[in-house]
RODO-2510 file (C-alpha; in nm, 4 decimals, decimal comma):
residues 398
     n   res          X          Y          Z
     1     m     9,5529     7,3880     6,0575
     2     i     9,6252     7,6767     5,8218
     3     v     9,3250     7,8247     5,6450
     4     a     9,2800     8,1345     5,4295
     5     h     8,9796     8,3659     5,4345
     6     k     8,9039     8,5671     5,1210
     7     i     8,7283     8,8962     5,2007
     8     a     8,6158     9,1688     4,9609
     9     l     8,7454     9,5198     5,0344
    10     a     8,5610     9,8497     4,9951
    11     p     8,8379    10,1058     4,9290
    12     n     8,7813    10,4665     4,8316
    13     n     8,9622    10,6269     4,5375
    14     k     9,2709    10,7137     4,7414
    15     q     9,2960    10,3644     4,8851
    16     g     9,2417    10,2020     4,5460
    17     t     9,5239    10,4134     4,4019
    18     y     9,7502    10,3024     4,6865
    19     f     9,6687     9,9371     4,6195
    20     a     9,7543     9,9809     4,2512
    21     k    10,0867    10,1461     4,3418
    22     a    10,1750     9,8723     4,5904
    23     a    10,0888     9,5977     4,3405
    24     g    10,2975     9,7752     4,0750
    25     t    10,5898     9,8031     4,3169
    26     a    10,5672     9,4331     4,3985
    27     r    10,5537     9,3461     4,0281
    28     f    10,8567     9,5665     3,9518
    29     a    11,0586     9,4174     4,2393
    30     y    10,9742     9,0636     4,1280
    31     n    11,0780     9,1289     3,7680
    32     w    11,3925     9,3158     3,8776
    33     a    11,4925     9,0288     4,1048
    34     l    11,4288     8,7747     3,8273
    35     v    11,6630     8,9633     3,5920
    36     e    11,9286     8,9925     3,8645
    37     w    11,8902     8,6253     3,9532
    38     q    11,9510     8,5234     3,5921
    39     r    12,2492     8,7590     3,5588
    40     q    12,4133     8,6479     3,8829
    41     y    12,3508     8,2814     3,8082
    42     d    12,5160     8,3136     3,4656
    43     a    12,8105     8,4904     3,6294
    44     w    12,8384     8,2126     3,8887
    45     k    12,8512     7,9503     3,6137
    46     q    13,1425     8,1369     3,4557
    47     d    13,3225     8,1879     3,7877
    48     n    13,2359     7,9559     4,0760
    49     s    13,4113     8,1846     4,3237
    50     l    13,1206     8,4275     4,2954
    51     p    12,8223     8,3718     4,5275
    52     k    12,5073     8,2033     4,4039
    53     p    12,1974     8,4255     4,3860
    54     s    11,9477     8,4017     4,6705
    55     q    11,6340     8,5859     4,7697
    56     a    11,7961     8,7132     5,0912
    57     a    12,0917     8,8632     4,9018
    58     l    11,8618     9,0203     4,6433
    59     r    11,6484     9,1793     4,9157
    60     r    11,9578     9,3336     5,0747
    61     q    12,0754     9,4533     4,7336
    62     l    11,7423     9,6208     4,6618
    63     n    11,7421     9,7925     5,0014
    64     t    12,0790     9,9530     4,9289
    65     i    11,9810    10,1006     4,5931
    66     k    11,6083    10,1734     4,6123
    67     r    11,6424    10,5157     4,7798
    68     e    11,8623    10,6421     4,4972
    69     q    11,7348    10,4503     4,1948
    70     f    11,3732    10,3753     4,2909
    71     p    11,2591    10,6448     4,5391
    72     w    10,8928    10,5877     4,4448
    73     m    10,9095    10,2540     4,6271
    74     l    10,9072    10,4447     4,9561
    75     e    10,5491    10,5597     4,8914
    76     v    10,4118    10,2134     4,9758
    77     t    10,4757     9,9541     5,2416
    78     k    10,8199     9,7939     5,2480
    79     n    10,6537     9,4515     5,2429
    80     a    10,5420     9,4950     4,8827
    81     p    10,8892     9,4580     4,7222
    82     q    11,0399     9,2410     4,9946
    83     m    10,7675     8,9755     4,9923
    84     a    10,7682     8,9710     4,6116
    85     i    11,1381     8,8760     4,6125
    86     m    11,0726     8,6108     4,8763
    87     q    10,7996     8,4671     4,6550
    88     l    11,0515     8,4556     4,3696
    89     g    11,2845     8,2575     4,5945
    90     d    11,0025     8,0106     4,6656
    91     a    10,9334     7,9881     4,2920
    92     f    11,2962     7,8943     4,2220
    93     k    11,2910     7,6453     4,5097
    94     n    10,9884     7,4757     4,3544
    95     f    11,1553     7,4861     4,0117
    96     f    11,4748     7,3158     4,1281
    97     a    11,2660     7,0581     4,3177
    98     g    11,0765     6,9747     3,9968
    99     r    10,7414     7,0940     4,1293
   100     a    10,7000     7,3938     3,8971
   101     k    10,8221     7,5484     3,5746
   102     y    11,0840     7,8211     3,5478
   103     p    10,9532     8,1522     3,6920
   104     k    10,8100     8,3999     3,4424
   105     f    10,7892     8,7774     3,4509
   106     r    10,4770     8,9289     3,5999
   107     k    10,2553     9,1379     3,3739
   108     k    10,0585     9,4484     3,4592
   109     g     9,6894     9,3782     3,5023
   110     v     9,7387     9,0026     3,5412
   111     r     9,6825     8,8931     3,9031
   112     d     9,7980     9,2247     4,0515
   113     r     9,8809     9,1673     4,4186
   114     f    10,1086     9,2427     4,7122
   115     t    10,1624     9,0597     5,0400
   116     l    10,1913     9,1823     5,3987
   117     t    10,3474     9,0029     5,6948
   118     n    10,1493     8,9703     6,0161
   119     d    10,3426     9,2509     6,1901
   120     q    10,2568     9,5052     5,9205
   121     f     9,8778     9,5029     5,9418
   122     s     9,6051     9,4675     6,2011
   123     i     9,2362     9,3757     6,1912
   124     d     8,9572     9,5361     6,3906
   125     g     8,6148     9,3964     6,3138
   126     c     8,5241     9,4794     5,9545
   127     r     8,8341     9,6825     5,8740
   128     i     9,2036     9,6234     5,8146
   129     r     9,4903     9,8654     5,8738
   130     i     9,7417     9,8907     5,5865
   131     p    10,0852    10,0520     5,6394
   132     n    10,1195    10,4089     5,5036
   133     l     9,7474    10,4094     5,4277
   134     g     9,5317    10,3536     5,7360
   135     w     9,2080    10,1654     5,7887
   136     v     9,0273    10,0077     5,4919
   137     r     8,6737     9,8707     5,5155
   138     m     8,6121     9,4991     5,4649
   139     r     8,2809     9,3505     5,3548
   140     e     8,2842     9,1040     5,6449
   141     s     8,4859     9,0225     5,9537
   142     l     8,7438     8,7469     5,9857
   143     r     8,5663     8,4171     6,0538
   144     f     8,8637     8,2219     6,1937
   145     t     9,0435     8,2606     6,5238
   146     g     9,4125     8,1893     6,5744
   147     k     9,7489     8,3302     6,4782
   148     i     9,7338     8,5501     6,1683
   149     l    10,0255     8,4693     5,9383
   150     s     9,9951     8,6972     5,6374
   151     a     9,7578     8,8892     5,4128
   152     t     9,7599     8,9249     5,0347
   153     v     9,5730     9,2134     4,8750
   154     y     9,4863     9,1390     4,5133
   155     r     9,2595     9,2591     4,2350
   156     v     8,9996     9,0675     4,0366
   157     a     8,8658     9,2789     3,7481
   158     d     8,7968     9,6147     3,9168
   159     r     8,7449     9,4792     4,2706
   160     w     9,0025     9,4420     4,5486
   161     f     9,0143     9,1464     4,7878
   162     v     9,2307     9,0400     5,0796
   163     s     9,3248     8,6797     5,1546
   164     i     9,4166     8,6387     5,5219
   165     a     9,6047     8,3226     5,6237
   166     v     9,5299     8,2056     5,9789
   167     d     9,6913     7,9248     6,1769
   168     t     9,4006     7,7935     6,3819
   169     q     9,4874     7,6198     6,7076
   170     d     9,2310     7,3419     6,6648
   171     d     9,1149     7,1614     6,3549
   172     p     8,7968     7,3530     6,2607
   173     r     8,5907     7,0431     6,1891
   174     l     8,2353     7,0798     6,0720
   175     p     7,9561     6,8531     6,2012
   176     e     7,9951     6,4918     6,0979
   177     a     7,8371     6,3826     5,7718
   178     e     7,4802     6,2525     5,7894
   179     n     7,6090     5,9216     5,6488
   180     q     7,3316     5,8539     5,4005
   181     g     7,5400     5,5680     5,2646
   182     v     7,8020     5,5574     4,9915
   183     v     7,7569     5,7633     4,6780
   184     g     7,9283     5,7517     4,3422
   185     v     7,9693     6,0736     4,1453
   186     d     8,0193     6,0708     3,7694
   187     l     8,1233     6,4042     3,6203
   188     g     8,0168     6,4926     3,2696
   189     v     7,9565     6,7623     3,0121
   190     s     7,5811     6,7508     2,9555
   191     a     7,5298     6,7272     3,3330
   192     l     7,7869     6,8468     3,5833
   193     a     7,7394     6,5437     3,8098
   194     t     7,5284     6,2302     3,8130
   195     l     7,4904     6,0575     4,1495
   196     s     7,4430     5,6866     4,2046
   197     t     7,1194     5,7748     4,3880
   198     g     6,9701     5,8851     4,0554
   199     e     7,0075     6,2600     4,1120
   200     t     7,1362     6,4734     3,8256
   201     i     7,2972     6,8145     3,8720
   202     i     7,2958     7,0025     3,5440
   203     g     7,5382     7,2782     3,6416
   204     p     7,5205     7,6487     3,5548
   205     k     7,7305     7,6381     3,2323
   206     a     7,8086     8,0060     3,2842
   207     h     8,0578     8,0348     3,0000
   208     t     7,8173     7,8807     2,7505
   209     l     7,5280     8,1039     2,8564
   210     l     7,7368     8,4231     2,8437
   211     l     7,9426     8,3301     2,5374
   212     k     7,7531     8,5663     2,3039
   213     r     7,8155     8,8628     2,5350
   214     l     8,1771     8,7550     2,5818
   215     r     8,2354     8,7552     2,2070
   216     r     8,0686     9,0923     2,1656
   217     l     8,2841     9,2554     2,4343
   218     s     8,5979     9,0905     2,2946
   219     r     8,5262     9,2332     1,9500
   220     s     8,4553     9,5716     2,1020
   221     l     8,7908     9,5648     2,2818
   222     s     8,9809     9,4678     1,9676
   223     r     8,8406     9,7691     1,7805
   224     k     8,9579    10,0232     2,0381
   225     q     9,2798    10,2157     1,9893
   226     k     9,5596    10,0988     2,2164
   227     g     9,6283    10,3359     2,5031
   228     s     9,2925    10,5128     2,4761
   229     s     9,0419    10,5638     2,7565
   230     n     8,7740    10,3779     2,5625
   231     r     9,0017    10,0750     2,5374
   232     n     9,0544    10,0801     2,9148
   233     k     8,6771    10,0955     2,9689
   234     a     8,6172     9,8076     2,7266
   235     k     8,8918     9,6059     2,8948
   236     a     8,7312     9,6624     3,2356
   237     k     8,3912     9,5459     3,1040
   238     l     8,5438     9,2294     2,9629
   239     a     8,7306     9,1607     3,2879
   240     r     8,4104     9,2019     3,4897
   241     l     8,2317     8,9513     3,2674
   242     h     8,5145     8,6980     3,3050
   243     a     8,4994     8,7458     3,6824
   244     r     8,1231     8,6914     3,6791
   245     i     8,1620     8,3655     3,4860
   246     a     8,4240     8,2426     3,7325
   247     n     8,2070     8,3404     4,0306
   248     v     7,8995     8,1593     3,8960
   249     r     8,1031     7,8442     3,8345
   250     s     8,2695     7,8621     4,1766
   251     d     7,9352     7,9156     4,3526
   252     a     7,7827     7,6080     4,1882
   253     l     8,0816     7,3892     4,2743
   254     h     8,0854     7,5063     4,6370
   255     k     7,7151     7,4294     4,6784
   256     l     7,7477     7,0866     4,5189
   257     t     8,0553     6,9750     4,7138
   258     a     7,9141     7,1105     5,0406
   259     d     7,5906     6,9162     4,9869
   260     l     7,7734     6,5918     4,9021
   261     t     8,0089     6,6046     5,1997
   262     r     7,7215     6,6959     5,4319
   263     r     7,5076     6,3992     5,3257
   264     f     7,7518     6,1181     5,2488
   265     h     8,0450     5,9866     5,4513
   266     t     8,2087     5,7980     5,1625
   267     i     8,2188     5,9430     4,8110
   268     g     8,3517     5,7626     4,5065
   269     i     8,4887     5,9642     4,2149
   270     e     8,7046     5,8926     3,9117
   271     d     9,0600     6,0103     3,8453
   272     l     8,9930     6,1996     3,5237
   273     n     9,2657     6,2909     3,2752
   274     v     9,1480     6,6495     3,2386
   275     r     9,4502     6,7572     3,0337
   276     g     9,3924     6,4784     2,7851
   277     m     9,0207     6,5556     2,7692
   278     m     9,0987     6,9193     2,6942
   279     a     9,2849     6,8057     2,3821
   280     n     8,9469     6,7276     2,2218
   281     r     8,8664     7,0563     2,0510
   282     h     8,4976     6,9671     2,0308
   283     l     8,4620     6,9256     2,4090
   284     a     8,7405     7,1419     2,5522
   285     r     8,5227     7,4485     2,6097
   286     s     8,2469     7,2500     2,7807
   287     i     8,4937     7,0589     2,9980
   288     a     8,6654     7,3794     3,1087
   289     d     8,3247     7,5318     3,1846
   290     m     8,2495     7,2546     3,4362
   291     g     8,5668     7,2827     3,6474
   292     f     8,6464     6,9151     3,7142
   293     f     8,9756     6,9793     3,8958
   294     e     8,8204     7,2433     4,1236
   295     f     8,5382     7,0001     4,2069
   296     r     8,7849     6,7366     4,3246
   297     r     8,9921     6,9907     4,5214
   298     q     8,6889     7,1221     4,7092
   299     l     8,5550     6,7724     4,7701
   300     n     8,8841     6,6625     4,9282
   301     y     8,9197     6,9362     5,1871
   302     k     8,5477     6,9552     5,2726
   303     a     8,5288     6,5813     5,3271
   304     s     8,8284     6,5988     5,5611
   305     q     8,6601     6,8712     5,7653
   306     r     8,3567     6,6468     5,8199
   307     g     8,5552     6,3278     5,8795
   308     g     8,4473     6,1836     5,5452
   309     l     8,6332     5,9740     5,2915
   310     v     8,6946     6,0335     4,9203
   311     v     8,7683     5,7168     4,7218
   312     v     8,9388     5,7863     4,3888
   313     a     8,9009     5,5145     4,1265
   314     d     9,1907     5,4392     3,8970
   315     r     9,2050     5,6348     3,5726
   316     w     9,1578     5,3123     3,3744
   317     f     8,8689     5,1818     3,5843
   318     p     8,5905     5,0870     3,3336
   319     s     8,3114     5,2708     3,5082
   320     s     8,1115     5,3273     3,1885
   321     k     8,1836     4,9974     3,0106
   322     t     8,0815     4,7759     3,3054
   323     y     7,7136     4,6954     3,3548
   324     s     7,6181     4,7828     3,7110
   325     a     7,3326     4,5304     3,7179
   326     c     7,5095     4,2090     3,6164
   327     g     7,8807     4,2974     3,6108
   328     s     7,9470     4,2148     3,2443
   329     a     8,1449     4,4623     3,0369
   330     l     8,1793     4,5928     2,6821
   331     n     8,5110     4,6059     2,5009
   332     d     8,4331     4,9323     2,3260
   333     m     8,1816     5,2070     2,4015
   334     p     8,1732     5,5221     2,1835
   335     l     8,1016     5,8534     2,3496
   336     s     7,7826     5,8909     2,1455
   337     l     7,6261     5,5861     2,3127
   338     r     7,4267     5,7276     2,6040
   339     h     7,1645     5,4536     2,6641
   340     w     7,1657     5,0812     2,5903
   341     i     7,0068     4,7505     2,6917
   342     c     7,2331     4,4859     2,8434
   343     p     7,2388     4,1748     2,6205
   344     d     7,2990     3,9487     2,9228
   345     c     7,0379     4,0588     3,1773
   346     g     6,8141     4,2824     2,9624
   347     s     6,8448     4,5846     3,1941
   348     r     6,8299     4,9308     3,0417
   349     h     7,1271     5,1491     3,1381
   350     d     7,1983     5,5186     3,1305
   351     r     7,5673     5,5822     3,0669
   352     d     7,6236     5,8412     3,3421
   353     l     7,4028     5,6749     3,6040
   354     n     7,5659     5,3377     3,5313
   355     a     7,9132     5,4901     3,5804
   356     a     7,8061     5,6536     3,9082
   357     r     7,6723     5,3238     4,0441
   358     n     7,9938     5,1450     3,9485
   359     l     8,1942     5,4144     4,1298
   360     a     7,9789     5,3658     4,4407
   361     t     8,0407     4,9895     4,4242
   362     y     8,4120     5,0506     4,3798
   363     a     8,4172     5,2785     4,6851
   364     v     8,2518     5,0105     4,8999
   365     s     8,4724     4,7268     4,7767
   366     s     8,7910     4,9314     4,8121
   367     t     8,7043     5,0232     5,1689
   368     v     8,6240     4,6630     5,2617
   369     s     8,9263     4,5054     5,0906
   370     a     9,1765     4,7639     5,2133
   371     c     9,0527     4,8032     5,5695
   372     g     8,9017     4,4675     5,6555
   373     e     8,5522     4,5981     5,7171
   374     e     8,3252     4,8617     5,5742
   375     g     8,3425     5,2034     5,7330
   376     a     8,6939     5,1823     5,8808
   377     g     8,8199     5,4318     5,6271
   378     r     9,1029     5,5980     5,8205
   379     a     9,3286     5,2899     5,8057
   380     c     9,2898     5,2285     5,4347
   381     k     9,5690     5,1548     5,1902
   382     s     9,6628     5,3739     4,8948
   383     t     9,3748     5,2409     4,6826
   384     v     9,1435     5,4432     4,9037
   385     k     9,2636     5,8006     4,8945
   386     p     9,1494     6,0049     5,1959
   387     a     9,1405     6,3795     5,1666
   388     s     9,4429     6,5673     5,2963
   389     v     9,3972     6,7101     5,6443
   390     k     9,6500     6,9912     5,6253
   391     q     9,5963     7,2853     5,3932
   392     e     9,8947     7,4746     5,2570
   393     i     9,9276     7,8495     5,2985
   394     s     9,7816     8,0205     4,9943
   395     t     9,8722     8,3840     4,9642
   396     e     9,7939     8,3816     4,5934
   397     p     9,4477     8,4770     4,4731
   398     v     9,2304     8,1839     4,3843
***
């Protein structure tokens, strides 16, 4: 199983300058290779006798000219430009396979990063050795054991991190879930999650709470003269605030998903159309502040590590319109309707709690109908979607 460990670095001024140079070299090599790829591909379309562009050919081409045309590249590790071109090759491979859009040019200050292969760095406790630089302190030691594949050094605001990919020999499973039954989870805007057990998790709403400060810093940045030191300081303040908002949201989601997968073996959620929901300009900011996609991603891989099961209801499953007490349903239910009394059985329903209970019922029925008996989740059909066991290598910052 391939896992990645994100560790904060503690570089001094010299080391931070080196990281910035290496990230700039990787960005320049990526953009240079993208221009060359486009030029060579256009030439190949005009004359098919010419070779098609490839990342291997572009790496050899850069090696032949960098000493004369780009001597400053020699100040940093050779992996910085070479791995950037290899990542461009992967980007084109994904584009031609229909998995991604056409590669774009990298911009300075936007996800600055460079990647090292496993033969170009070494780890000793709480420090990592970078080529042409030496040992750099890490805030913690590597938690996983196994074959180290690669390391990506990247910047978030004014802090540097390293993401180390490790191929562990055994599946690092966590203790089995406590199996407190089946739970349905309904995600929302007013509350991050409502459980079928009656629990409500409000969520931090970090963007909403810090919106006034975010607007003030954005206005301050817009008033600064471009290229000035004050503008750089204002930009750094704004970047730190954005990073804080992202960290608060990520911390809340990690705690929630870890608690759910620790307590419940089977979890029922809904396949939300997040892109369509974001089209509502009245709710887009609140929906983005909750992080629905990240919640589902974390829930999938954490459930797999504990041997749990994530049941995903169909996007058109009427979780809110169906009464959980008697099973009758409404044809239309406006978003403003939060509580109502069932005309058939007289039960009072809360919209979110009712949806969560219906998702829990759906999880149970899907498991029984697909597998023959409740609890035999590993042999289920496609209606019950287990979390993926294998994690892909992620050298990009998250």
